[in-house]
The first five atom37 places (N, CA, C, CB, O) and aatype in JSON, in Angstrom:
{
  "aatype": [12, 15, 3, 9, 14, 15, 3, 10, 1, 18, 0, 6, 15, 8, 6, 17, 19, 15, 5, 6, 6, 6, 7, 19, 19, 11, 19, 7, 9, 15, 3, 8, 0, 5, 6, 5, 10, 7, 3, 10, 19, 13, 19, 6, 10, 14, 6, 6, 7, 3, 16, 10, 2, 1, 7, 3, 0, 4, 15, 19, 19, 6, 15, 19, 11, 0, 0, 15, 3, 9, 18, 15, 14, 19, 15, 7, 6, 19, 19, 19, 19, 2, 6, 0, 10, 0, 3, 16, 14, 6, 9, 19, 2, 2, 3, 14, 18, 7, 3, 7, 17, 10, 13, 15, 19, 11, 10, 3, 3, 14, 7, 6, 10, 3, 6, 10, 12, 3, 0, 6, 0, 18, 11, 6, 8, 10, 0, 6, 3],
  "atom_mask": [
    [1, 1, 1, 1, 1],
    [1, 1, 1, 1, 1],
    [1, 1, 1, 1, 1],
    [1, 1, 1, 1, 1],
    [1, 1, 1, 1, 1],
    [1, 1, 1, 1, 1],
    [1, 1, 1, 1, 1],
    [1, 1, 1, 1, 1],
    [1, 1, 1, 1, 1],
    [1, 1, 1, 1, 1],
    [1, 1, 1, 1, 1],
    [1, 1, 1, 1, 1],
    [1, 1, 1, 1, 1],
    [1, 1, 1, 1, 1],
    [1, 1, 1, 1, 1],
    [1, 1, 1, 1, 1],
    [1, 1, 1, 1, 1],
    [1, 1, 1, 1, 1],
    [1, 1, 1, 1, 1],
    [1, 1, 1, 1, 1],
    [1, 1, 1, 1, 1],
    [1, 1, 1, 1, 1],
    [1, 1, 1, 0, 1],
    [1, 1, 1, 1, 1],
    [1, 1, 1, 1, 1],
    [1, 1, 1, 1, 1],
    [1, 1, 1, 1, 1],
    [1, 1, 1, 0, 1],
    [1, 1, 1, 1, 1],
    [1, 1, 1, 1, 1],
    [1, 1, 1, 1, 1],
    [1, 1, 1, 1, 1],
    [1, 1, 1, 1, 1],
    [1, 1, 1, 1, 1],
    [1, 1, 1, 1, 1],
    [1, 1, 1, 1, 1],
    [1, 1, 1, 1, 1],
    [1, 1, 1, 0, 1],
    [1, 1, 1, 1, 1],
    [1, 1, 1, 1, 1],
    [1, 1, 1, 1, 1],
    [1, 1, 1, 1, 1],
    [1, 1, 1, 1, 1],
    [1, 1, 1, 1, 1],
    [1, 1, 1, 1, 1],
    [1, 1, 1, 1, 1],
    [1, 1, 1, 1, 1],
    [1, 1, 1, 1, 1],
    [1, 1, 1, 0, 1],
    [1, 1, 1, 1, 1],
    [1, 1, 1, 1, 1],
    [1, 1, 1, 1, 1],
    [1, 1, 1, 1, 1],
    [1, 1, 1, 1, 1],
    [1, 1, 1, 0, 1],
    [1, 1, 1, 1, 1],
    [1, 1, 1, 1, 1],
    [1, 1, 1, 1, 1],
    [1, 1, 1, 1, 1],
    [1, 1, 1, 1, 1],
    [1, 1, 1, 1, 1],
    [1, 1, 1, 1, 1],
    [1, 1, 1, 1, 1],
    [1, 1, 1, 1, 1],
    [1, 1, 1, 1, 1],
    [1, 1, 1, 1, 1],
    [1, 1, 1, 1, 1],
    [1, 1, 1, 1, 1],
    [1, 1, 1, 1, 1],
    [1, 1, 1, 1, 1],
    [1, 1, 1, 1, 1],
    [1, 1, 1, 1, 1],
    [1, 1, 1, 1, 1],
    [1, 1, 1, 1, 1],
    [1, 1, 1, 1, 1],
    [1, 1, 1, 0, 1],
    [1, 1, 1, 1, 1],
    [1, 1, 1, 1, 1],
    [1, 1, 1, 1, 1],
    [1, 1, 1, 1, 1],
    [1, 1, 1, 1, 1],
    [1, 1, 1, 1, 1],
    [1, 1, 1, 1, 1],
    [1, 1, 1, 1, 1],
    [1, 1, 1, 1, 1],
    [1, 1, 1, 1, 1],
    [1, 1, 1, 1, 1],
    [1, 1, 1, 1, 1],
    [1, 1, 1, 1, 1],
    [1, 1, 1, 1, 1],
    [1, 1, 1, 1, 1],
    [1, 1, 1, 1, 1],
    [1, 1, 1, 1, 1],
    [1, 1, 1, 1, 1],
    [1, 1, 1, 1, 1],
    [1, 1, 1, 1, 1],
    [1, 1, 1, 1, 1],
    [1, 1, 1, 0, 1],
    [1, 1, 1, 1, 1],
    [1, 1, 1, 0, 1],
    [1, 1, 1, 1, 1],
    [1, 1, 1, 1, 1],
    [1, 1, 1, 1, 1],
    [1, 1, 1, 1, 1],
    [1, 1, 1, 1, 1],
    [1, 1, 1, 1, 1],
    [1, 1, 1, 1, 1],
    [1, 1, 1, 1, 1],
    [1, 1, 1, 1, 1],
    [1, 1, 1, 1, 1],
    [1, 1, 1, 0, 1],
    [1, 1, 1, 1, 1],
    [1, 1, 1, 1, 1],
    [1, 1, 1, 1, 1],
    [1, 1, 1, 1, 1],
    [1, 1, 1, 1, 1],
    [1, 1, 1, 1, 1],
    [1, 1, 1, 1, 1],
    [1, 1, 1, 1, 1],
    [1, 1, 1, 1, 1],
    [1, 1, 1, 1, 1],
    [1, 1, 1, 1, 1],
    [1, 1, 1, 1, 1],
    [1, 1, 1, 1, 1],
    [1, 1, 1, 1, 1],
    [1, 1, 1, 1, 1],
    [1, 1, 1, 1, 1],
    [1, 1, 1, 1, 1],
    [1, 1, 1, 1, 1]
  ],
  "atom_positions": [
    [[0.65, -1.39, -0.38], [0.21, 0.23, 0.59], [1.04, 0.98, -0.22], [0.71, 0.5, 2.55], [2.19, 0.56, -0.22]],
    [[0.78, 2.19, -1.1], [1.29, 3.32, -0.25], [1.04, 4.36, 0.58], [1.68, 3.76, -0.68], [-0.06, 4.47, 1.12]],
    [[1.94, 5.17, 0.76], [2.39, 6.49, 2.7], [1.49, 6.71, 1.4], [4.38, 7.8, 3.75], [1.58, 6.21, 0.27]],
    [[0.29, 7.92, 2.12], [-0.58, 8.69, 2.29], [0.16, 9.5, 3.91], [-2.12, 7.79, 2.26], [0.4, 9.08, 5.04]],
    [[0.24, 10.13, 3.58], [0.17, 11.23, 4.47], [-0.86, 12.41, 5.3], [0.76, 11.73, 3.93], [-0.82, 13.57, 4.9]],
    [[-1.5, 12.15, 6.12], [-2.98, 12.5, 6.87], [-2.79, 13.82, 6.74], [-3.31, 12.02, 8.54], [-3.79, 14.38, 7.18]],
    [[-1.33, 15.25, 6.04], [-1.78, 15.83, 6.54], [-1.22, 16.42, 5.59], [-1.84, 15.93, 7.67], [-0.21, 17.1, 5.76]],
    [[-1.72, 16.27, 4.59], [-1.56, 16.6, 3.02], [-2.84, 17.04, 2.07], [-0.99, 15.29, 2.34], [-3.33, 18.08, 2.52]],
    [[-3.49, 16.61, 0.98], [-4.46, 17.92, 0.36], [-4.0, 17.25, -1.02], [-3.95, 19.97, 0.72], [-3.14, 17.8, -1.72]],
    [[-4.61, 16.04, -1.4], [-5.22, 15.54, -2.53], [-5.77, 15.3, -3.79], [-5.48, 15.45, -2.41], [-6.9, 14.93, -3.5]],
    [[-5.67, 15.29, -5.21], [-6.58, 15.77, -5.83], [-6.18, 14.38, -7.04], [-6.48, 17.57, -6.16], [-5.09, 13.81, -7.03]],
    [[-7.48, 14.0, -8.16], [-7.83, 13.59, -8.42], [-6.08, 12.31, -9.03], [-8.92, 14.44, -8.91], [-5.85, 11.1, -8.99]],
    [[-5.36, 13.51, -9.46], [-4.74, 13.03, -10.76], [-3.59, 12.61, -10.07], [-4.51, 14.1, -12.05], [-2.45, 12.65, -10.55]],
    [[-3.94, 12.16, -8.76], [-2.31, 12.25, -7.48], [-0.86, 12.43, -7.59], [-2.02, 11.0, -6.79], [0.24, 11.89, -7.46]],
    [[-2.01, 14.42, -8.2], [-1.29, 15.13, -6.83], [-1.3, 15.13, -5.44], [-1.45, 16.14, -6.81], [-2.21, 14.73, -4.71]],
    [[0.22, 15.8, -5.01], [-0.39, 16.69, -2.67], [-0.21, 18.08, -3.44], [1.46, 16.47, -0.33], [0.41, 18.47, -4.43]],
    [[-1.29, 18.76, -2.23], [-0.74, 20.13, -1.9], [-0.64, 20.27, -0.4], [-1.65, 21.28, -2.48], [-1.65, 19.72, 0.04]],
    [[-0.09, 20.63, 0.36], [0.91, 21.24, 1.6], [1.01, 22.59, 1.94], [2.27, 21.0, 1.36], [1.89, 23.32, 1.49]],
    [[0.03, 22.99, 2.81], [0.0, 24.15, 2.72], [1.61, 24.28, 3.15], [-1.18, 24.8, 3.53], [1.84, 23.27, 3.81]],
    [[2.61, 24.95, 3.07], [3.31, 26.18, 3.18], [3.35, 26.38, 4.31], [2.89, 27.23, 2.58], [3.67, 25.75, 5.32]],
    [[2.7, 28.16, 3.89], [2.42, 29.41, 4.19], [0.99, 30.36, 4.04], [3.32, 29.87, 3.56], [0.22, 30.35, 3.08]],
    [[0.91, 30.99, 4.98], [-0.13, 31.97, 4.59], [-0.52, 32.19, 2.88], [0.44, 33.36, 5.21], [0.01, 33.19, 2.39]],
    [[-1.48, 31.25, 1.82], [-1.69, 31.55, 1.08], [-0.61, 30.9, 0.12], [0.0, 0.0, 0.0], [-0.5, 31.16, -1.08]],
    [[0.11, 30.07, 0.78], [1.02, 29.05, -0.66], [0.6, 27.87, -0.12], [3.08, 29.04, -0.88], [0.02, 27.48, 0.89]],
    [[1.12, 27.38, -1.2], [1.06, 25.69, -0.97], [2.26, 25.14, -1.72], [-0.42, 24.89, -1.62], [2.82, 25.95, -2.46]],
    [[2.68, 24.09, -1.67], [3.93, 23.16, -2.03], [3.12, 21.57, -3.12], [4.81, 22.53, -0.05], [2.53, 20.76, -2.4]],
    [[3.13, 21.39, -3.93], [3.05, 20.78, -4.6], [4.24, 19.51, -5.59], [2.52, 21.65, -4.94], [5.31, 19.86, -6.08]],
    [[3.63, 17.94, -5.67], [3.86, 16.64, -5.68], [3.23, 15.92, -6.02], [0.0, 0.0, 0.0], [2.03, 15.78, -5.82]],
    [[4.11, 15.16, -6.76], [3.25, 13.84, -7.06], [2.89, 12.56, -6.01], [3.99, 13.19, -8.16], [3.99, 12.2, -5.59]],
    [[1.83, 11.73, -5.39], [1.99, 10.69, -4.43], [2.51, 10.35, -4.63], [1.49, 9.98, -4.06], [3.07, 10.4, -5.73]],
    [[2.87, 9.33, -3.16], [3.84, 8.21, -4.21], [3.61, 6.88, -4.04], [5.43, 8.25, -4.01], [4.4, 5.98, -3.74]],
    [[1.35, 6.86, -4.45], [1.38, 5.75, -5.99], [1.47, 6.77, -6.93], [-0.17, 4.64, -6.43], [0.72, 6.27, -7.77]],
    [[1.88, 7.95, -7.49], [1.86, 8.36, -8.46], [2.93, 7.47, -8.85], [1.87, 9.68, -8.56], [2.96, 6.39, -9.43]],
    [[4.0, 8.42, -8.26], [5.8, 7.87, -8.25], [6.09, 5.71, -8.63], [6.52, 8.33, -5.86], [6.64, 4.99, -9.47]],
    [[5.48, 5.62, -7.68], [5.48, 3.95, -7.74], [4.99, 3.34, -9.22], [4.31, 3.32, -6.5], [5.65, 2.48, -9.8]],
    [[3.6, 3.95, -9.83], [3.34, 3.62, -11.14], [4.11, 4.13, -12.57], [2.11, 3.95, -11.17], [4.12, 3.79, -13.75]],
    [[4.7, 5.11, -11.76], [5.87, 5.53, -13.28], [6.78, 5.04, -12.67], [6.33, 7.25, -13.93], [7.17, 6.07, -12.14]],
    [[7.28, 4.46, -12.39], [8.57, 3.52, -11.96], [9.93, 5.28, -12.37], [0.0, 0.0, 0.0], [9.64, 6.42, -12.73]],
    [[11.14, 4.72, -12.11], [12.65, 5.4, -12.06], [12.32, 6.6, -13.45], [14.27, 3.91, -12.47], [12.06, 6.6, -14.66]],
    [[12.52, 7.47, -12.4], [12.27, 9.17, -13.44], [13.18, 9.47, -13.39], [11.4, 10.52, -13.1], [14.04, 9.71, -12.54]],
    [[12.95, 9.5, -15.09], [14.86, 10.6, -16.41], [15.05, 11.82, -16.13], [14.72, 11.04, -18.55], [16.02, 12.56, -16.05]],
    [[13.67, 11.92, -15.94], [13.46, 14.12, -16.44], [12.01, 14.43, -16.07], [13.57, 14.75, -18.75], [10.94, 13.97, -16.48]],
    [[12.28, 15.21, -15.3], [11.44, 16.3, -14.98], [11.26, 17.55, -15.37], [11.54, 16.47, -14.11], [12.24, 18.24, -15.08]],
    [[10.15, 18.31, -16.06], [9.31, 19.78, -16.78], [8.87, 20.48, -15.84], [7.97, 19.59, -17.72], [7.76, 20.0, -15.61]],
    [[9.02, 21.25, -15.22], [8.86, 22.13, -14.09], [7.81, 23.45, -14.94], [10.64, 22.67, -13.41], [7.96, 23.76, -16.12]],
    [[6.88, 24.01, -14.06], [6.86, 25.28, -14.7], [7.61, 26.39, -14.93], [6.2, 25.69, -14.37], [8.07, 26.21, -13.81]],
    [[8.24, 27.45, -15.34], [8.64, 28.45, -14.62], [8.31, 28.92, -13.55], [8.63, 29.16, -15.08], [7.29, 28.44, -13.06]],
    [[9.02, 29.97, -12.83], [8.51, 31.03, -11.52], [8.35, 31.63, -12.19], [9.17, 31.63, -10.34], [8.98, 31.82, -13.23]],
    [[6.71, 32.53, -11.47], [6.33, 33.69, -12.85], [5.37, 32.99, -13.61], [0.0, 0.0, 0.0], [4.94, 33.9, -14.32]],
    [[4.69, 31.86, -13.97], [3.61, 30.94, -14.56], [2.58, 31.76, -13.73], [3.72, 29.1, -14.28], [2.8, 32.2, -12.6]],
    [[1.19, 31.92, -14.59], [-0.3, 30.94, -13.92], [-0.2, 30.05, -14.13], [-1.67, 31.01, -14.26], [0.34, 29.69, -15.17]],
    [[-0.69, 29.24, -13.22], [-1.69, 28.05, -13.73], [-3.34, 27.77, -13.02], [-0.78, 26.63, -13.43], [-3.74, 27.62, -11.86]],
    [[-3.83, 27.77, -14.0], [-5.15, 27.42, -13.36], [-5.0, 25.45, -13.07], [-6.65, 28.01, -14.71], [-4.25, 24.53, -13.41]],
    [[-6.82, 25.76, -11.84], [-6.08, 24.46, -11.03], [-6.42, 23.12, -12.44], [-7.18, 23.99, -8.98], [-6.79, 23.95, -13.27]],
    [[-6.53, 21.83, -13.18], [-6.72, 20.82, -13.88], [-5.75, 20.99, -15.01], [0.0, 0.0, 0.0], [-5.53, 20.12, -15.85]],
    [[-5.06, 22.46, -14.97], [-3.99, 22.05, -16.65], [-3.18, 21.43, -16.03], [-3.07, 23.33, -17.74], [-2.98, 21.31, -14.83]],
    [[-2.59, 20.92, -17.11], [-1.53, 20.52, -17.35], [-0.02, 21.28, -17.31], [-1.84, 20.13, -18.33], [0.43, 21.96, -18.23]],
    [[0.53, 21.06, -16.29], [1.82, 22.31, -15.81], [3.28, 21.5, -15.81], [1.54, 23.04, -13.86], [4.28, 22.13, -15.46]],
    [[3.39, 20.31, -16.15], [4.92, 20.19, -15.92], [4.43, 18.45, -16.59], [5.77, 20.53, -13.84], [3.28, 18.01, -16.55]],
    [[5.36, 17.88, -17.04], [6.14, 16.35, -17.37], [6.19, 16.02, -16.45], [7.44, 16.09, -17.97], [5.57, 16.67, -15.61]],
    [[6.91, 14.88, -16.01], [8.05, 13.48, -15.34], [8.29, 12.71, -17.02], [6.89, 11.88, -13.73], [7.66, 13.25, -17.93]],
    [[8.77, 12.06, -17.21], [9.67, 10.62, -17.81], [10.09, 10.02, -16.98], [10.86, 10.71, -18.63], [10.65, 10.62, -16.06]],
    [[10.01, 8.61, -16.97], [10.44, 7.73, -16.5], [10.81, 6.58, -17.97], [9.43, 7.38, -15.34], [10.49, 6.77, -19.14]],
    [[11.48, 5.52, -17.44], [11.86, 4.56, -17.75], [10.42, 4.11, -18.31], [12.63, 3.88, -16.73], [10.3, 3.17, -17.52]],
    [[9.73, 4.07, -18.75], [8.46, 3.18, -18.74], [7.7, 4.31, -20.14], [7.43, 3.1, -16.73], [7.69, 3.91, -21.31]],
    [[7.0, 5.98, -19.65], [6.61, 6.48, -20.17], [6.37, 8.4, -19.58], [5.75, 5.52, -20.42], [6.13, 8.94, -18.5]],
    [[6.46, 8.58, -20.12], [6.17, 10.75, -20.05], [4.11, 10.74, -19.59], [6.54, 11.99, -22.88], [3.24, 9.88, -19.73]],
    [[4.1, 11.84, -19.16], [3.0, 12.18, -17.4], [2.84, 13.36, -17.28], [3.64, 11.82, -15.73], [3.48, 13.86, -16.36]],
    [[2.37, 13.85, -17.72], [1.46, 15.26, -17.53], [1.41, 15.24, -15.98], [-0.3, 15.25, -18.31], [1.23, 14.19, -15.36]],
    [[1.57, 16.49, -15.35], [1.32, 16.52, -14.34], [0.71, 17.73, -14.7], [2.23, 16.29, -13.41], [0.99, 18.58, -15.55]],
    [[-0.72, 17.55, -13.39], [-1.38, 18.5, -13.32], [-1.43, 19.14, -12.2], [-2.33, 18.26, -13.67], [-1.09, 18.72, -11.09]],
    [[-2.17, 20.94, -12.65], [-2.34, 21.71, -11.09], [-3.04, 20.82, -10.52], [-3.13, 23.2, -10.91], [-3.69, 19.9, -11.02]],
    [[-2.88, 21.1, -9.46], [-4.59, 21.22, -8.57], [-5.17, 21.91, -7.96], [-4.93, 20.61, -7.75], [-6.2, 21.68, -7.33]],
    [[-4.17, 23.55, -8.13], [-4.97, 23.96, -7.82], [-5.26, 25.41, -8.63], [-4.81, 23.83, -6.61], [-5.6, 25.46, -9.81]],
    [[-5.01, 26.83, -7.56], [-4.34, 27.74, -9.55], [-4.17, 28.91, -8.48], [-5.99, 28.26, -11.63], [-4.82, 29.25, -7.49]],
    [[-2.9, 29.41, -9.14], [-2.17, 30.62, -8.43], [-0.86, 31.15, -9.41], [0.0, 0.0, 0.0], [-0.71, 30.74, -10.56]],
    [[-0.15, 31.9, -8.9], [1.17, 31.96, -9.62], [2.6, 30.78, -9.34], [1.62, 33.46, -9.23], [2.78, 30.51, -8.15]],
    [[3.3, 30.31, -10.07], [4.22, 29.58, -9.54], [5.48, 30.17, -8.31], [4.76, 29.12, -10.75], [5.51, 31.37, -8.58]],
    [[6.15, 30.04, -7.54], [6.48, 30.77, -6.53], [7.74, 30.4, -6.49], [5.75, 30.66, -5.37], [8.7, 31.05, -6.88]],
    [[7.74, 29.46, -6.06], [9.49, 28.28, -6.21], [8.96, 26.9, -7.51], [9.99, 26.99, -3.82], [7.95, 26.23, -7.72]],
    [[9.88, 27.01, -7.9], [9.94, 26.04, -8.6], [10.98, 24.58, -7.95], [10.38, 26.74, -9.89], [11.47, 25.04, -6.91]],
    [[11.53, 23.0, -8.11], [12.28, 22.24, -7.36], [13.74, 22.02, -8.34], [11.39, 20.85, -6.96], [13.81, 20.99, -9.01]],
    [[14.59, 22.77, -8.37], [15.3, 23.1, -8.89], [16.03, 22.59, -9.03], [15.49, 23.74, -8.75], [16.64, 22.61, -10.1]],
    [[16.52, 21.52, -7.58], [17.99, 20.43, -7.26], [17.14, 18.96, -8.84], [18.02, 19.42, -4.42], [18.0, 18.39, -9.5]],
    [[15.89, 18.67, -9.1], [15.19, 17.41, -9.95], [15.84, 17.69, -11.19], [13.39, 17.37, -10.13], [15.98, 16.74, -11.96]],
    [[16.43, 19.24, -11.66], [16.79, 19.42, -12.93], [17.83, 18.24, -12.99], [17.31, 20.93, -13.27], [17.58, 17.2, -13.59]],
    [[18.56, 18.38, -12.58], [20.01, 17.08, -11.63], [19.48, 15.76, -11.59], [20.42, 17.39, -9.59], [19.53, 14.83, -12.38]],
    [[18.86, 15.95, -10.22], [18.57, 14.36, -9.62], [17.01, 13.88, -9.65], [19.05, 14.28, -7.88], [16.54, 13.8, -8.52]],
    [[15.91, 13.47, -10.89], [14.82, 12.93, -10.56], [14.65, 12.58, -10.16], [14.36, 12.59, -10.77], [13.87, 13.14, -9.4]],
    [[14.94, 11.03, -9.79], [14.79, 10.6, -9.08], [14.22, 11.02, -7.23], [15.64, 10.19, -9.5], [13.15, 10.56, -6.82]],
    [[14.89, 11.69, -6.56], [14.48, 12.24, -6.01], [13.47, 12.04, -5.37], [14.53, 12.83, -6.42], [13.38, 11.96, -4.14]],
    [[12.11, 11.89, -6.62], [10.97, 12.37, -6.23], [10.17, 10.46, -5.88], [10.23, 13.62, -7.68], [9.22, 10.05, -5.21]],
    [[11.43, 9.7, -6.94], [11.13, 8.18, -6.2], [11.72, 8.56, -4.76], [12.07, 6.6, -7.01], [10.81, 8.52, -3.94]],
    [[12.15, 8.69, -4.56], [12.63, 7.98, -3.24], [12.15, 9.6, -2.2], [14.83, 7.37, -3.31], [12.33, 9.42, -1.0]],
    [[11.93, 10.18, -2.36], [11.06, 10.95, -1.44], [10.42, 11.89, -1.57], [11.48, 11.29, -0.67], [10.73, 13.07, -1.39]],
    [[8.89, 11.18, -2.09], [8.61, 12.0, -3.14], [7.03, 13.19, -1.94], [8.01, 10.66, -4.94], [6.21, 14.06, -2.23]],
    [[7.41, 12.51, -0.74], [6.85, 13.64, 0.19], [7.9, 14.55, 0.76], [6.09, 13.03, 1.39], [7.85, 15.11, 1.86]],
    [[8.98, 14.64, -0.25], [9.43, 15.34, 1.1], [10.94, 16.26, 0.11], [0.0, 0.0, 0.0], [11.43, 17.26, -0.43]],
    [[10.97, 15.7, 0.28], [13.01, 16.66, -1.32], [12.44, 16.63, -2.49], [15.16, 15.29, -1.89], [12.71, 17.48, -3.34]],
    [[11.48, 15.55, -2.7], [10.85, 14.72, -4.15], [9.18, 15.82, -4.57], [0.0, 0.0, 0.0], [8.3, 15.45, -5.35]],
    [[9.18, 17.27, -3.71], [8.12, 18.01, -4.36], [8.71, 18.89, -4.88], [7.09, 18.5, -3.64], [9.81, 19.37, -4.6]],
    [[7.56, 19.29, -6.14], [8.11, 19.97, -7.87], [8.25, 21.33, -7.42], [6.79, 19.92, -9.46], [9.41, 21.74, -7.49]],
    [[7.1, 22.41, -6.82], [6.84, 22.98, -7.4], [5.99, 23.7, -5.5], [6.27, 22.33, -8.93], [5.94, 22.94, -4.53]],
    [[5.25, 25.8, -5.39], [5.17, 25.84, -4.92], [4.18, 27.01, -5.54], [5.98, 25.52, -4.28], [4.52, 27.34, -6.67]],
    [[3.56, 27.4, -5.25], [1.87, 28.31, -5.97], [1.46, 29.16, -5.03], [0.27, 27.29, -6.27], [0.66, 28.68, -4.23]],
    [[1.74, 30.17, -4.9], [0.66, 31.59, -4.92], [-0.6, 31.44, -4.97], [0.77, 32.5, -6.04], [-0.95, 30.96, -6.05]],
    [[-1.72, 31.71, -4.02], [-3.0, 30.87, -4.61], [-3.55, 32.04, -4.59], [-3.83, 29.56, -3.8], [-3.36, 32.98, -3.82]],
    [[-4.46, 31.9, -5.77], [-5.74, 32.5, -6.52], [-7.0, 32.79, -5.6], [-6.25, 31.44, -7.68], [-7.51, 33.89, -5.43]],
    [[-7.52, 31.24, -4.86], [-8.67, 31.32, -3.58], [-7.8, 29.88, -3.0], [-10.88, 31.11, -4.09], [-7.64, 28.76, -3.48]],
    [[-7.4, 30.45, -1.89], [-7.53, 28.96, -0.86], [-9.4, 27.93, -1.33], [-7.6, 29.82, 1.53], [-10.01, 26.89, -1.54]],
    [[-9.38, 29.02, -1.24], [-11.43, 27.74, -1.56], [-10.77, 26.55, -2.12], [0.0, 0.0, 0.0], [-10.85, 25.45, -1.57]],
    [[-10.09, 26.78, -3.26], [-9.11, 25.49, -3.43], [-9.13, 23.94, -3.15], [-8.19, 25.75, -2.78], [-9.4, 22.84, -3.62]],
    [[-8.49, 24.86, -1.64], [-7.78, 23.26, -0.93], [-9.14, 22.93, -1.25], [-7.1, 22.96, 1.05], [-9.39, 22.55, -2.39]],
    [[-10.23, 23.06, -0.22], [-11.42, 22.13, 0.73], [-11.66, 21.54, -0.38], [-12.88, 22.82, 1.58], [-12.04, 20.42, -0.05]],
    [[-11.66, 21.68, -2.22], [-12.37, 20.68, -2.96], [-11.29, 19.53, -2.91], [-12.85, 21.19, -4.52], [-11.82, 18.44, -3.12]],
    [[-9.86, 19.45, -2.7], [-9.26, 18.4, -2.95], [-9.42, 17.7, -1.7], [-7.97, 18.6, -3.42], [-9.59, 18.22, -0.59]],
    [[-9.32, 16.02, -2.07], [-9.18, 14.74, -1.17], [-8.19, 14.88, -0.14], [-8.79, 13.5, -1.97], [-7.05, 15.24, -0.4]],
    [[-8.79, 14.47, 1.58], [-8.47, 14.1, 3.11], [-7.4, 13.12, 2.31], [-9.91, 13.32, 4.37], [-7.62, 12.77, 1.15]],
    [[-6.26, 12.73, 3.04], [-6.17, 10.99, 3.2], [-7.08, 10.11, 3.04], [-5.87, 10.56, 4.34], [-7.17, 9.68, 1.89]],
    [[-7.8, 9.68, 3.8], [-9.01, 8.93, 3.79], [-9.68, 9.2, 2.28], [-10.0, 9.43, 5.09], [-10.49, 8.3, 2.07]],
    [[-9.62, 10.04, 1.27], [-10.34, 9.91, 0.83], [-9.98, 9.11, -0.89], [-10.86, 11.09, 1.15], [-10.49, 8.59, -1.88]],
    [[-8.98, 9.44, -0.37], [-7.79, 9.87, -1.53], [-6.62, 8.39, -1.3], [-6.82, 11.86, -1.0], [-5.64, 7.93, -1.89]],
    [[-7.77, 7.96, 0.36], [-7.05, 6.07, -0.03], [-8.55, 5.08, -1.1], [-6.77, 4.75, 2.38], [-8.79, 4.17, -1.89]],
    [[-9.13, 6.23, -0.24], [-10.83, 5.24, -0.99], [-10.23, 5.38, -3.26], [-13.48, 7.1, -0.39], [-10.16, 5.01, -4.43]],
    [[-10.11, 5.92, -2.58], [-10.15, 6.87, -4.3], [-9.23, 5.86, -6.0], [-8.72, 8.92, -3.88], [-9.42, 5.68, -7.21]],
    [[-8.08, 5.46, -4.69], [-6.65, 4.7, -4.71], [-7.34, 3.49, -5.28], [-5.71, 4.45, -3.1], [-6.94, 3.02, -6.35]],
    [[-8.59, 2.81, -4.45], [-8.98, 1.63, -3.76], [-9.7, 1.41, -5.57], [-10.13, 1.77, -1.94], [-9.13, 0.71, -6.41]],
    [[-10.93, 2.12, -5.82], [-11.46, 2.09, -7.45], [-10.66, 2.17, -7.74], [-12.27, 2.89, -8.21], [-10.52, 1.06, -8.24]],
    [[-9.66, 2.73, -7.92], [-8.99, 2.55, -9.48], [-8.11, 0.86, -9.92], [-7.59, 3.98, -9.55], [-7.62, 0.69, -11.03]]
  ]
}
């Protein structure tokens, strides 16, 4: 069973969101997602300053199996990207909820967080897949 931290919120497309500071969240992909992808060999992140809309493709992760889009679970402006992933994308496989985060977003609407799943709902979502 995949690791599903209870303090995060989750999108159906397997991204997680962590509240960092007032109005800013960190985004990554779930342990389940990185397991399904396999060993990552490349991560393409949005640019700092990019405006993201919830549900839009904003990143690409490539593994030895396939390339997959990453969708923004929230709307807002990208304020920080995890530049370490450019040289070591496997960090996402090794630590998806820690050092393997992808980018941080300044939220347009903090209410969008309430529309994401909590850990229990995400666990049920995985069971249905």
